[in-house]
PyMOL Python script that loads the backbone (N, CA, C, O; Angstrom):
from pymol import cmd

cmd.read_pdbstr("""\
ATOM      1  N   MET A   1      12.506 -15.965  38.503  1.00  0.00           N
ATOM      2  CA  MET A   1      12.094 -17.001  37.588  1.00  0.00           C
ATOM      3  C   MET A   1      13.163 -17.141  36.502  1.00  0.00           C
ATOM      4  O   MET A   1      13.608 -16.143  35.935  1.00  0.00           O
ATOM      5  N   SER A   2      13.564 -18.351  36.220  1.00  0.00           N
ATOM      6  CA  SER A   2      14.584 -18.573  35.194  1.00  0.00           C
ATOM      7  C   SER A   2      13.957 -18.519  33.804  1.00  0.00           C
ATOM      8  O   SER A   2      12.734 -18.511  33.657  1.00  0.00           O
ATOM      9  N   GLU A   3      14.822 -18.483  32.781  1.00  0.00           N
ATOM     10  CA  GLU A   3      14.341 -18.405  31.399  1.00  0.00           C
ATOM     11  C   GLU A   3      13.544 -19.630  30.999  1.00  0.00           C
ATOM     12  O   GLU A   3      12.686 -19.537  30.121  1.00  0.00           O
ATOM     13  N   THR A   4      13.799 -20.773  31.612  1.00  0.00           N
ATOM     14  CA  THR A   4      13.109 -22.000  31.224  1.00  0.00           C
ATOM     15  C   THR A   4      11.767 -22.156  31.928  1.00  0.00           C
ATOM     16  O   THR A   4      10.953 -22.985  31.520  1.00  0.00           O
ATOM     17  N   GLU A   5      11.524 -21.382  32.968  1.00  0.00           N
ATOM     18  CA  GLU A   5      10.255 -21.456  33.670  1.00  0.00           C
ATOM     19  C   GLU A   5       9.218 -20.611  32.945  1.00  0.00           C
ATOM     20  O   GLU A   5       9.546 -19.623  32.289  1.00  0.00           O
ATOM     21  N   SER A   6       7.963 -21.019  33.076  1.00  0.00           N
ATOM     22  CA  SER A   6       6.878 -20.284  32.439  1.00  0.00           C
ATOM     23  C   SER A   6       5.672 -20.280  33.360  1.00  0.00           C
ATOM     24  O   SER A   6       5.440 -21.235  34.102  1.00  0.00           O
ATOM     25  N   LEU A   7       4.912 -19.208  33.309  1.00  0.00           N
ATOM     26  CA  LEU A   7       3.679 -19.146  34.079  1.00  0.00           C
ATOM     27  C   LEU A   7       2.554 -19.899  33.369  1.00  0.00           C
ATOM     28  O   LEU A   7       1.505 -20.157  33.959  1.00  0.00           O
ATOM     29  N   LEU A   8       2.775 -20.247  32.115  1.00  0.00           N
ATOM     30  CA  LEU A   8       1.782 -20.960  31.322  1.00  0.00           C
ATOM     31  C   LEU A   8       2.081 -22.448  31.320  1.00  0.00           C
ATOM     32  O   LEU A   8       3.238 -22.868  31.340  1.00  0.00           O
ATOM     33  N   GLU A   9       1.011 -23.241  31.293  1.00  0.00           N
ATOM     34  CA  GLU A   9       1.150 -24.677  31.111  1.00  0.00           C
ATOM     35  C   GLU A   9       0.668 -24.992  29.712  1.00  0.00           C
ATOM     36  O   GLU A   9      -0.470 -24.688  29.356  1.00  0.00           O
ATOM     37  N   PHE A  10       1.531 -25.599  28.922  1.00  0.00           N
ATOM     38  CA  PHE A  10       1.204 -25.892  27.528  1.00  0.00           C
ATOM     39  C   PHE A  10       0.736 -27.321  27.389  1.00  0.00           C
ATOM     40  O   PHE A  10       1.212 -28.193  28.115  1.00  0.00           O
ATOM     41  N   PRO A  11      -0.184 -27.588  26.475  1.00  0.00           N
ATOM     42  CA  PRO A  11      -0.880 -26.633  25.613  1.00  0.00           C
ATOM     43  C   PRO A  11      -1.938 -25.870  26.400  1.00  0.00           C
ATOM     44  O   PRO A  11      -2.450 -26.349  27.412  1.00  0.00           O
ATOM     45  N   CYS A  12      -2.255 -24.662  25.909  1.00  0.00           N
ATOM     46  CA  CYS A  12      -3.268 -23.835  26.562  1.00  0.00           C
ATOM     47  C   CYS A  12      -3.927 -22.909  25.538  1.00  0.00           C
ATOM     48  O   CYS A  12      -3.360 -22.626  24.483  1.00  0.00           O
ATOM     49  N   GLN A  13      -5.109 -22.455  25.862  1.00  0.00           N
ATOM     50  CA  GLN A  13      -5.790 -21.456  25.041  1.00  0.00           C
ATOM     51  C   GLN A  13      -5.146 -20.109  25.333  1.00  0.00           C
ATOM     52  O   GLN A  13      -4.995 -19.728  26.494  1.00  0.00           O
ATOM     53  N   PHE A  14      -4.767 -19.389  24.284  1.00  0.00           N
ATOM     54  CA  PHE A  14      -4.038 -18.141  24.470  1.00  0.00           C
ATOM     55  C   PHE A  14      -4.564 -17.092  23.493  1.00  0.00           C
ATOM     56  O   PHE A  14      -4.495 -17.290  22.280  1.00  0.00           O
ATOM     57  N   PRO A  15      -5.090 -15.975  24.011  1.00  0.00           N
ATOM     58  CA  PRO A  15      -5.570 -14.909  23.124  1.00  0.00           C
ATOM     59  C   PRO A  15      -4.425 -13.983  22.696  1.00  0.00           C
ATOM     60  O   PRO A  15      -3.644 -13.515  23.524  1.00  0.00           O
ATOM     61  N   ILE A  16      -4.346 -13.737  21.415  1.00  0.00           N
ATOM     62  CA  ILE A  16      -3.355 -12.815  20.863  1.00  0.00           C
ATOM     63  C   ILE A  16      -4.125 -11.604  20.352  1.00  0.00           C
ATOM     64  O   ILE A  16      -4.983 -11.732  19.479  1.00  0.00           O
ATOM     65  N   LYS A  17      -3.819 -10.434  20.894  1.00  0.00           N
ATOM     66  CA  LYS A  17      -4.519  -9.212  20.516  1.00  0.00           C
ATOM     67  C   LYS A  17      -3.589  -8.355  19.671  1.00  0.00           C
ATOM     68  O   LYS A  17      -2.450  -8.083  20.050  1.00  0.00           O
ATOM     69  N   VAL A  18      -4.103  -7.931  18.507  1.00  0.00           N
ATOM     70  CA  VAL A  18      -3.299  -7.180  17.551  1.00  0.00           C
ATOM     71  C   VAL A  18      -4.063  -5.916  17.165  1.00  0.00           C
ATOM     72  O   VAL A  18      -5.264  -5.969  16.900  1.00  0.00           O
ATOM     73  N   MET A  19      -3.368  -4.783  17.134  1.00  0.00           N
ATOM     74  CA  MET A  19      -4.002  -3.533  16.768  1.00  0.00           C
ATOM     75  C   MET A  19      -3.327  -2.909  15.556  1.00  0.00           C
ATOM     76  O   MET A  19      -2.108  -2.971  15.395  1.00  0.00           O
ATOM     77  N   GLY A  20      -4.153  -2.306  14.710  1.00  0.00           N
ATOM     78  CA  GLY A  20      -3.642  -1.635  13.527  1.00  0.00           C
ATOM     79  C   GLY A  20      -4.673  -0.658  13.000  1.00  0.00           C
ATOM     80  O   GLY A  20      -5.768  -0.544  13.550  1.00  0.00           O
ATOM     81  N   LYS A  21      -4.324   0.049  11.934  1.00  0.00           N
ATOM     82  CA  LYS A  21      -5.270   0.978  11.304  1.00  0.00           C
ATOM     83  C   LYS A  21      -6.455   0.183  10.754  1.00  0.00           C
ATOM     84  O   LYS A  21      -6.297  -0.940  10.276  1.00  0.00           O
ATOM     85  N   HIS A  22      -7.620   0.774  10.828  1.00  0.00           N
ATOM     86  CA  HIS A  22      -8.835   0.111  10.359  1.00  0.00           C
ATOM     87  C   HIS A  22      -8.912   0.224   8.835  1.00  0.00           C
ATOM     88  O   HIS A  22      -9.580   1.104   8.293  1.00  0.00           O
ATOM     89  N   VAL A  23      -8.216  -0.683   8.168  1.00  0.00           N
ATOM     90  CA  VAL A  23      -8.195  -0.736   6.711  1.00  0.00           C
ATOM     91  C   VAL A  23      -8.782  -2.075   6.270  1.00  0.00           C
ATOM     92  O   VAL A  23      -8.899  -3.012   7.059  1.00  0.00           O
ATOM     93  N   ASP A  24      -9.147  -2.141   4.993  1.00  0.00           N
ATOM     94  CA  ASP A  24      -9.700  -3.383   4.458  1.00  0.00           C
ATOM     95  C   ASP A  24      -8.757  -4.546   4.685  1.00  0.00           C
ATOM     96  O   ASP A  24      -7.551  -4.436   4.464  1.00  0.00           O
ATOM     97  N   ASN A  25      -9.308  -5.645   5.123  1.00  0.00           N
ATOM     98  CA  ASN A  25      -8.614  -6.926   5.263  1.00  0.00           C
ATOM     99  C   ASN A  25      -7.520  -6.965   6.332  1.00  0.00           C
ATOM    100  O   ASN A  25      -6.683  -7.867   6.313  1.00  0.00           O
ATOM    101  N   PHE A  26      -7.509  -6.004   7.265  1.00  0.00           N
ATOM    102  CA  PHE A  26      -6.518  -6.073   8.341  1.00  0.00           C
ATOM    103  C   PHE A  26      -6.702  -7.350   9.154  1.00  0.00           C
ATOM    104  O   PHE A  26      -5.726  -8.002   9.524  1.00  0.00           O
ATOM    105  N   ASP A  27      -7.957  -7.705   9.432  1.00  0.00           N
ATOM    106  CA  ASP A  27      -8.209  -8.929  10.192  1.00  0.00           C
ATOM    107  C   ASP A  27      -7.717 -10.163   9.445  1.00  0.00           C
ATOM    108  O   ASP A  27      -7.183 -11.083  10.066  1.00  0.00           O
ATOM    109  N   LEU A  28      -7.885 -10.202   8.131  1.00  0.00           N
ATOM    110  CA  LEU A  28      -7.408 -11.339   7.341  1.00  0.00           C
ATOM    111  C   LEU A  28      -5.882 -11.412   7.342  1.00  0.00           C
ATOM    112  O   LEU A  28      -5.306 -12.500   7.373  1.00  0.00           O
ATOM    113  N   LEU A  29      -5.237 -10.256   7.308  1.00  0.00           N
ATOM    114  CA  LEU A  29      -3.778 -10.210   7.369  1.00  0.00           C
ATOM    115  C   LEU A  29      -3.280 -10.801   8.682  1.00  0.00           C
ATOM    116  O   LEU A  29      -2.338 -11.593   8.690  1.00  0.00           O
ATOM    117  N   VAL A  30      -3.905 -10.421   9.783  1.00  0.00           N
ATOM    118  CA  VAL A  30      -3.510 -10.924  11.097  1.00  0.00           C
ATOM    119  C   VAL A  30      -3.689 -12.441  11.154  1.00  0.00           C
ATOM    120  O   VAL A  30      -2.799 -13.155  11.618  1.00  0.00           O
ATOM    121  N   VAL A  31      -4.814 -12.924  10.694  1.00  0.00           N
ATOM    122  CA  VAL A  31      -5.076 -14.371  10.708  1.00  0.00           C
ATOM    123  C   VAL A  31      -4.052 -15.104   9.832  1.00  0.00           C
ATOM    124  O   VAL A  31      -3.569 -16.173  10.205  1.00  0.00           O
ATOM    125  N   GLU A  32      -3.728 -14.539   8.687  1.00  0.00           N
ATOM    126  CA  GLU A  32      -2.738 -15.152   7.795  1.00  0.00           C
ATOM    127  C   GLU A  32      -1.380 -15.282   8.483  1.00  0.00           C
ATOM    128  O   GLU A  32      -0.717 -16.312   8.363  1.00  0.00           O
ATOM    129  N   ILE A  33      -0.970 -14.248   9.196  1.00  0.00           N
ATOM    130  CA  ILE A  33       0.317 -14.286   9.904  1.00  0.00           C
ATOM    131  C   ILE A  33       0.279 -15.338  11.016  1.00  0.00           C
ATOM    132  O   ILE A  33       1.224 -16.113  11.163  1.00  0.00           O
ATOM    133  N   VAL A  34      -0.788 -15.372  11.786  1.00  0.00           N
ATOM    134  CA  VAL A  34      -0.895 -16.344  12.882  1.00  0.00           C
ATOM    135  C   VAL A  34      -0.918 -17.763  12.324  1.00  0.00           C
ATOM    136  O   VAL A  34      -0.335 -18.671  12.917  1.00  0.00           O
ATOM    137  N   ARG A  35      -1.584 -17.961  11.193  1.00  0.00           N
ATOM    138  CA  ARG A  35      -1.675 -19.300  10.582  1.00  0.00           C
ATOM    139  C   ARG A  35      -0.325 -19.863  10.160  1.00  0.00           C
ATOM    140  O   ARG A  35      -0.187 -21.076  10.003  1.00  0.00           O
ATOM    141  N   ARG A  36       0.653 -19.020   9.980  1.00  0.00           N
ATOM    142  CA  ARG A  36       1.998 -19.510   9.651  1.00  0.00           C
ATOM    143  C   ARG A  36       2.586 -20.330  10.794  1.00  0.00           C
ATOM    144  O   ARG A  36       3.500 -21.129  10.589  1.00  0.00           O
ATOM    145  N   HIS A  37       2.053 -20.127  12.001  1.00  0.00           N
ATOM    146  CA  HIS A  37       2.599 -20.762  13.190  1.00  0.00           C
ATOM    147  C   HIS A  37       1.615 -21.686  13.894  1.00  0.00           C
ATOM    148  O   HIS A  37       1.997 -22.423  14.803  1.00  0.00           O
ATOM    149  N   VAL A  38       0.352 -21.653  13.480  1.00  0.00           N
ATOM    150  CA  VAL A  38      -0.689 -22.447  14.133  1.00  0.00           C
ATOM    151  C   VAL A  38      -1.405 -23.263  13.064  1.00  0.00           C
ATOM    152  O   VAL A  38      -1.889 -22.719  12.071  1.00  0.00           O
ATOM    153  N   VAL A  39      -1.466 -24.549  13.276  1.00  0.00           N
ATOM    154  CA  VAL A  39      -2.066 -25.433  12.277  1.00  0.00           C
ATOM    155  C   VAL A  39      -3.561 -25.184  12.129  1.00  0.00           C
ATOM    156  O   VAL A  39      -4.074 -25.111  11.012  1.00  0.00           O
ATOM    157  N   ASP A  40      -4.255 -25.054  13.243  1.00  0.00           N
ATOM    158  CA  ASP A  40      -5.713 -24.983  13.192  1.00  0.00           C
ATOM    159  C   ASP A  40      -6.228 -23.808  14.021  1.00  0.00           C
ATOM    160  O   ASP A  40      -6.014 -23.743  15.232  1.00  0.00           O
ATOM    161  N   ILE A  41      -6.903 -22.890  13.354  1.00  0.00           N
ATOM    162  CA  ILE A  41      -7.599 -21.802  14.056  1.00  0.00           C
ATOM    163  C   ILE A  41      -9.085 -22.133  13.968  1.00  0.00           C
ATOM    164  O   ILE A  41      -9.662 -22.159  12.880  1.00  0.00           O
ATOM    165  N   HIS A  42      -9.686 -22.379  15.101  1.00  0.00           N
ATOM    166  CA  HIS A  42     -11.065 -22.834  15.151  1.00  0.00           C
ATOM    167  C   HIS A  42     -12.059 -21.730  14.795  1.00  0.00           C
ATOM    168  O   HIS A  42     -11.769 -20.542  14.940  1.00  0.00           O
ATOM    169  N   GLU A  43     -13.218 -22.140  14.335  1.00  0.00           N
ATOM    170  CA  GLU A  43     -14.290 -21.200  14.043  1.00  0.00           C
ATOM    171  C   GLU A  43     -14.653 -20.466  15.335  1.00  0.00           C
ATOM    172  O   GLU A  43     -14.778 -21.084  16.392  1.00  0.00           O
ATOM    173  N   GLY A  44     -14.815 -19.180  15.246  1.00  0.00           N
ATOM    174  CA  GLY A  44     -15.133 -18.374  16.413  1.00  0.00           C
ATOM    175  C   GLY A  44     -13.913 -17.928  17.194  1.00  0.00           C
ATOM    176  O   GLY A  44     -14.050 -17.268  18.223  1.00  0.00           O
ATOM    177  N   ALA A  45     -12.712 -18.277  16.723  1.00  0.00           N
ATOM    178  CA  ALA A  45     -11.485 -17.925  17.435  1.00  0.00           C
ATOM    179  C   ALA A  45     -11.021 -16.510  17.130  1.00  0.00           C
ATOM    180  O   ALA A  45     -10.097 -16.008  17.770  1.00  0.00           O
ATOM    181  N   VAL A  46     -11.658 -15.861  16.154  1.00  0.00           N
ATOM    182  CA  VAL A  46     -11.239 -14.515  15.750  1.00  0.00           C
ATOM    183  C   VAL A  46     -12.360 -13.535  16.054  1.00  0.00           C
ATOM    184  O   VAL A  46     -13.511 -13.751  15.675  1.00  0.00           O
ATOM    185  N   SER A  47     -12.011 -12.458  16.741  1.00  0.00           N
ATOM    186  CA  SER A  47     -12.987 -11.390  16.982  1.00  0.00           C
ATOM    187  C   SER A  47     -12.330 -10.056  16.668  1.00  0.00           C
ATOM    188  O   SER A  47     -11.115  -9.901  16.796  1.00  0.00           O
ATOM    189  N   THR A  48     -13.147  -9.099  16.256  1.00  0.00           N
ATOM    190  CA  THR A  48     -12.634  -7.769  15.932  1.00  0.00           C
ATOM    191  C   THR A  48     -13.429  -6.725  16.691  1.00  0.00           C
ATOM    192  O   THR A  48     -14.579  -6.935  17.075  1.00  0.00           O
ATOM    193  N   ARG A  49     -12.767  -5.580  16.893  1.00  0.00           N
ATOM    194  CA  ARG A  49     -13.435  -4.468  17.564  1.00  0.00           C
ATOM    195  C   ARG A  49     -12.811  -3.169  17.075  1.00  0.00           C
ATOM    196  O   ARG A  49     -11.612  -2.950  17.243  1.00  0.00           O
ATOM    197  N   PRO A  50     -13.626  -2.304  16.468  1.00  0.00           N
ATOM    198  CA  PRO A  50     -13.086  -1.011  16.023  1.00  0.00           C
ATOM    199  C   PRO A  50     -12.929  -0.058  17.206  1.00  0.00           C
ATOM    200  O   PRO A  50     -13.607  -0.191  18.224  1.00  0.00           O
ATOM    201  N   SER A  51     -12.024   0.902  17.051  1.00  0.00           N
ATOM    202  CA  SER A  51     -11.866   1.931  18.078  1.00  0.00           C
ATOM    203  C   SER A  51     -13.105   2.823  18.082  1.00  0.00           C
ATOM    204  O   SER A  51     -13.938   2.750  17.178  1.00  0.00           O
ATOM    205  N   LYS A  52     -13.215   3.648  19.089  1.00  0.00           N
ATOM    206  CA  LYS A  52     -14.382   4.520  19.232  1.00  0.00           C
ATOM    207  C   LYS A  52     -14.593   5.395  17.996  1.00  0.00           C
ATOM    208  O   LYS A  52     -15.723   5.553  17.535  1.00  0.00           O
ATOM    209  N   ALA A  53     -13.520   5.958  17.465  1.00  0.00           N
ATOM    210  CA  ALA A  53     -13.621   6.813  16.280  1.00  0.00           C
ATOM    211  C   ALA A  53     -13.581   6.011  14.979  1.00  0.00           C
ATOM    212  O   ALA A  53     -13.803   6.566  13.903  1.00  0.00           O
ATOM    213  N   GLY A  54     -13.301   4.715  15.071  1.00  0.00           N
ATOM    214  CA  GLY A  54     -13.280   3.869  13.889  1.00  0.00           C
ATOM    215  C   GLY A  54     -11.995   3.921  13.083  1.00  0.00           C
ATOM    216  O   GLY A  54     -11.937   3.376  11.981  1.00  0.00           O
ATOM    217  N   ASN A  55     -10.963   4.568  13.614  1.00  0.00           N
ATOM    218  CA  ASN A  55      -9.696   4.673  12.889  1.00  0.00           C
ATOM    219  C   ASN A  55      -8.807   3.449  13.041  1.00  0.00           C
ATOM    220  O   ASN A  55      -7.953   3.189  12.194  1.00  0.00           O
ATOM    221  N   TYR A  56      -9.005   2.698  14.118  1.00  0.00           N
ATOM    222  CA  TYR A  56      -8.153   1.549  14.423  1.00  0.00           C
ATOM    223  C   TYR A  56      -9.022   0.313  14.620  1.00  0.00           C
ATOM    224  O   TYR A  56     -10.213   0.409  14.919  1.00  0.00           O
ATOM    225  N   LEU A  57      -8.400  -0.843  14.446  1.00  0.00           N
ATOM    226  CA  LEU A  57      -9.112  -2.107  14.608  1.00  0.00           C
ATOM    227  C   LEU A  57      -8.286  -3.014  15.507  1.00  0.00           C
ATOM    228  O   LEU A  57      -7.077  -3.157  15.326  1.00  0.00           O
ATOM    229  N   SER A  58      -8.948  -3.618  16.467  1.00  0.00           N
ATOM    230  CA  SER A  58      -8.326  -4.604  17.336  1.00  0.00           C
ATOM    231  C   SER A  58      -8.813  -5.979  16.881  1.00  0.00           C
ATOM    232  O   SER A  58     -10.013  -6.205  16.724  1.00  0.00           O
ATOM    233  N   VAL A  59      -7.874  -6.886  16.673  1.00  0.00           N
ATOM    234  CA  VAL A  59      -8.202  -8.251  16.262  1.00  0.00           C
ATOM    235  C   VAL A  59      -7.655  -9.185  17.330  1.00  0.00           C
ATOM    236  O   VAL A  59      -6.470  -9.133  17.660  1.00  0.00           O
ATOM    237  N   THR A  60      -8.514 -10.034  17.865  1.00  0.00           N
ATOM    238  CA  THR A  60      -8.091 -11.028  18.840  1.00  0.00           C
ATOM    239  C   THR A  60      -8.236 -12.407  18.215  1.00  0.00           C
ATOM    240  O   THR A  60      -9.306 -12.779  17.732  1.00  0.00           O
ATOM    241  N   VAL A  61      -7.141 -13.159  18.235  1.00  0.00           N
ATOM    242  CA  VAL A  61      -7.134 -14.529  17.725  1.00  0.00           C
ATOM    243  C   VAL A  61      -6.775 -15.436  18.898  1.00  0.00           C
ATOM    244  O   VAL A  61      -5.681 -15.333  19.451  1.00  0.00           O
ATOM    245  N   THR A  62      -7.687 -16.318  19.274  1.00  0.00           N
ATOM    246  CA  THR A  62      -7.421 -17.245  20.366  1.00  0.00           C
ATOM    247  C   THR A  62      -6.952 -18.564  19.767  1.00  0.00           C
ATOM    248  O   THR A  62      -7.649 -19.189  18.967  1.00  0.00           O
ATOM    249  N   ILE A  63      -5.759 -18.968  20.173  1.00  0.00           N
ATOM    250  CA  ILE A  63      -5.148 -20.174  19.625  1.00  0.00           C
ATOM    251  C   ILE A  63      -4.892 -21.186  20.735  1.00  0.00           C
ATOM    252  O   ILE A  63      -4.954 -20.856  21.919  1.00  0.00           O
ATOM    253  N   GLU A  64      -4.608 -22.406  20.342  1.00  0.00           N
ATOM    254  CA  GLU A  64      -4.086 -23.382  21.290  1.00  0.00           C
ATOM    255  C   GLU A  64      -2.576 -23.324  21.157  1.00  0.00           C
ATOM    256  O   GLU A  64      -2.003 -23.816  20.185  1.00  0.00           O
ATOM    257  N   ALA A  65      -1.943 -22.720  22.142  1.00  0.00           N
ATOM    258  CA  ALA A  65      -0.487 -22.548  22.133  1.00  0.00           C
ATOM    259  C   ALA A  65       0.174 -23.813  22.662  1.00  0.00           C
ATOM    260  O   ALA A  65      -0.297 -24.420  23.624  1.00  0.00           O
ATOM    261  N   HIS A  66       1.281 -24.206  22.015  1.00  0.00           N
ATOM    262  CA  HIS A  66       1.980 -25.428  22.399  1.00  0.00           C
ATOM    263  C   HIS A  66       3.328 -25.176  23.048  1.00  0.00           C
ATOM    264  O   HIS A  66       3.888 -26.073  23.679  1.00  0.00           O
ATOM    265  N   SER A  67       3.864 -23.951  22.901  1.00  0.00           N
ATOM    266  CA  SER A  67       5.144 -23.654  23.534  1.00  0.00           C
ATOM    267  C   SER A  67       5.379 -22.150  23.561  1.00  0.00           C
ATOM    268  O   SER A  67       4.753 -21.387  22.824  1.00  0.00           O
ATOM    269  N   ARG A  68       6.280 -21.756  24.415  1.00  0.00           N
ATOM    270  CA  ARG A  68       6.670 -20.344  24.466  1.00  0.00           C
ATOM    271  C   ARG A  68       7.363 -19.934  23.169  1.00  0.00           C
ATOM    272  O   ARG A  68       7.209 -18.805  22.704  1.00  0.00           O
ATOM    273  N   GLU A  69       8.123 -20.853  22.595  1.00  0.00           N
ATOM    274  CA  GLU A  69       8.819 -20.576  21.337  1.00  0.00           C
ATOM    275  C   GLU A  69       7.812 -20.277  20.226  1.00  0.00           C
ATOM    276  O   GLU A  69       8.034 -19.389  19.403  1.00  0.00           O
ATOM    277  N   GLN A  70       6.718 -21.014  20.207  1.00  0.00           N
ATOM    278  CA  GLN A  70       5.669 -20.770  19.220  1.00  0.00           C
ATOM    279  C   GLN A  70       5.090 -19.371  19.405  1.00  0.00           C
ATOM    280  O   GLN A  70       4.924 -18.639  18.429  1.00  0.00           O
ATOM    281  N   LEU A  71       4.785 -18.995  20.632  1.00  0.00           N
ATOM    282  CA  LEU A  71       4.235 -17.666  20.904  1.00  0.00           C
ATOM    283  C   LEU A  71       5.239 -16.576  20.528  1.00  0.00           C
ATOM    284  O   LEU A  71       4.861 -15.561  19.943  1.00  0.00           O
ATOM    285  N   ASP A  72       6.500 -16.778  20.856  1.00  0.00           N
ATOM    286  CA  ASP A  72       7.533 -15.799  20.493  1.00  0.00           C
ATOM    287  C   ASP A  72       7.603 -15.619  18.983  1.00  0.00           C
ATOM    288  O   ASP A  72       7.728 -14.495  18.497  1.00  0.00           O
ATOM    289  N   ALA A  73       7.524 -16.711  18.243  1.00  0.00           N
ATOM    290  CA  ALA A  73       7.588 -16.651  16.776  1.00  0.00           C
ATOM    291  C   ALA A  73       6.381 -15.904  16.211  1.00  0.00           C
ATOM    292  O   ALA A  73       6.515 -15.134  15.260  1.00  0.00           O
ATOM    293  N   ILE A  74       5.208 -16.129  16.792  1.00  0.00           N
ATOM    294  CA  ILE A  74       3.998 -15.428  16.338  1.00  0.00           C
ATOM    295  C   ILE A  74       4.163 -13.927  16.569  1.00  0.00           C
ATOM    296  O   ILE A  74       3.909 -13.129  15.668  1.00  0.00           O
ATOM    297  N   TYR A  75       4.584 -13.543  17.764  1.00  0.00           N
ATOM    298  CA  TYR A  75       4.740 -12.120  18.074  1.00  0.00           C
ATOM    299  C   TYR A  75       5.813 -11.466  17.211  1.00  0.00           C
ATOM    300  O   TYR A  75       5.664 -10.311  16.812  1.00  0.00           O
ATOM    301  N   MET A  76       6.884 -12.182  16.919  1.00  0.00           N
ATOM    302  CA  MET A  76       7.925 -11.617  16.061  1.00  0.00           C
ATOM    303  C   MET A  76       7.390 -11.389  14.643  1.00  0.00           C
ATOM    304  O   MET A  76       7.677 -10.359  14.032  1.00  0.00           O
ATOM    305  N   SER A  77       6.621 -12.335  14.124  1.00  0.00           N
ATOM    306  CA  SER A  77       6.042 -12.182  12.788  1.00  0.00           C
ATOM    307  C   SER A  77       5.048 -11.030  12.750  1.00  0.00           C
ATOM    308  O   SER A  77       5.031 -10.249  11.799  1.00  0.00           O
ATOM    309  N   LEU A  78       4.224 -10.927  13.785  1.00  0.00           N
ATOM    310  CA  LEU A  78       3.230  -9.858  13.831  1.00  0.00           C
ATOM    311  C   LEU A  78       3.900  -8.484  13.909  1.00  0.00           C
ATOM    312  O   LEU A  78       3.532  -7.566  13.175  1.00  0.00           O
ATOM    313  N   THR A  79       4.873  -8.349  14.791  1.00  0.00           N
ATOM    314  CA  THR A  79       5.484  -7.022  14.964  1.00  0.00           C
ATOM    315  C   THR A  79       6.373  -6.646  13.781  1.00  0.00           C
ATOM    316  O   THR A  79       6.697  -5.471  13.611  1.00  0.00           O
ATOM    317  N   ALA A  80       6.772  -7.610  12.967  1.00  0.00           N
ATOM    318  CA  ALA A  80       7.559  -7.319  11.759  1.00  0.00           C
ATOM    319  C   ALA A  80       6.680  -6.793  10.636  1.00  0.00           C
ATOM    320  O   ALA A  80       7.189  -6.242   9.660  1.00  0.00           O
ATOM    321  N   CYS A  81       5.381  -6.954  10.756  1.00  0.00           N
ATOM    322  CA  CYS A  81       4.445  -6.504   9.730  1.00  0.00           C
ATOM    323  C   CYS A  81       4.194  -4.996   9.887  1.00  0.00           C
ATOM    324  O   CYS A  81       3.810  -4.548  10.967  1.00  0.00           O
ATOM    325  N   PRO A  82       4.406  -4.216   8.825  1.00  0.00           N
ATOM    326  CA  PRO A  82       4.252  -2.757   8.944  1.00  0.00           C
ATOM    327  C   PRO A  82       2.822  -2.304   9.262  1.00  0.00           C
ATOM    328  O   PRO A  82       2.632  -1.221   9.816  1.00  0.00           O
ATOM    329  N   GLU A  83       1.835  -3.101   8.924  1.00  0.00           N
ATOM    330  CA  GLU A  83       0.441  -2.731   9.198  1.00  0.00           C
ATOM    331  C   GLU A  83       0.069  -2.895  10.671  1.00  0.00           C
ATOM    332  O   GLU A  83      -0.901  -2.301  11.140  1.00  0.00           O
ATOM    333  N   VAL A  84       0.839  -3.700  11.394  1.00  0.00           N
ATOM    334  CA  VAL A  84       0.560  -3.963  12.805  1.00  0.00           C
ATOM    335  C   VAL A  84       1.199  -2.866  13.650  1.00  0.00           C
ATOM    336  O   VAL A  84       2.407  -2.638  13.573  1.00  0.00           O
ATOM    337  N   LEU A  85       0.392  -2.195  14.449  1.00  0.00           N
ATOM    338  CA  LEU A  85       0.885  -1.140  15.337  1.00  0.00           C
ATOM    339  C   LEU A  85       1.318  -1.696  16.687  1.00  0.00           C
ATOM    340  O   LEU A  85       2.267  -1.207  17.298  1.00  0.00           O
ATOM    341  N   MET A  86       0.594  -2.747  17.152  1.00  0.00           N
ATOM    342  CA  MET A  86       0.892  -3.307  18.458  1.00  0.00           C
ATOM    343  C   MET A  86       0.339  -4.729  18.538  1.00  0.00           C
ATOM    344  O   MET A  86      -0.728  -5.021  17.997  1.00  0.00           O
ATOM    345  N   ALA A  87       1.068  -5.600  19.211  1.00  0.00           N
ATOM    346  CA  ALA A  87       0.603  -6.963  19.452  1.00  0.00           C
ATOM    347  C   ALA A  87       0.781  -7.268  20.939  1.00  0.00           C
ATOM    348  O   ALA A  87       1.860  -7.074  21.499  1.00  0.00           O
ATOM    349  N   LEU A  88      -0.278  -7.741  21.561  1.00  0.00           N
ATOM    350  CA  LEU A  88      -0.250  -8.053  22.997  1.00  0.00           C
ATOM    351  C   LEU A  88      -0.579  -9.525  23.218  1.00  0.00           C
ATOM    352  O   LEU A  88      -0.608  -9.986  24.358  1.00  0.00           O
TER     353      LEU A  88
END
""", "prot")
cmd.dss("prot")
cmd.show_as("cartoon", "prot")
cmd.util.cbc("prot")
cmd.orient("prot")
């Protein structure tokens, strides 16, 4: 597959999963970072799930993605944040 080919057809619904320490407002931080690249995050597009021991929090934000470049920019912003341990 070449660099210009994609398995995704844009626009599409795309879930972004982010994990970090379970601290106050981690979910708001994730949404704030994603909002820098997405105009509209719909109600119900954000879900959270604590780890079994409650030390970590997984935040999933489902967006309408318009391009691979947009997704790359979101992931770069998320992984540049020190509070984010992993973004999938």
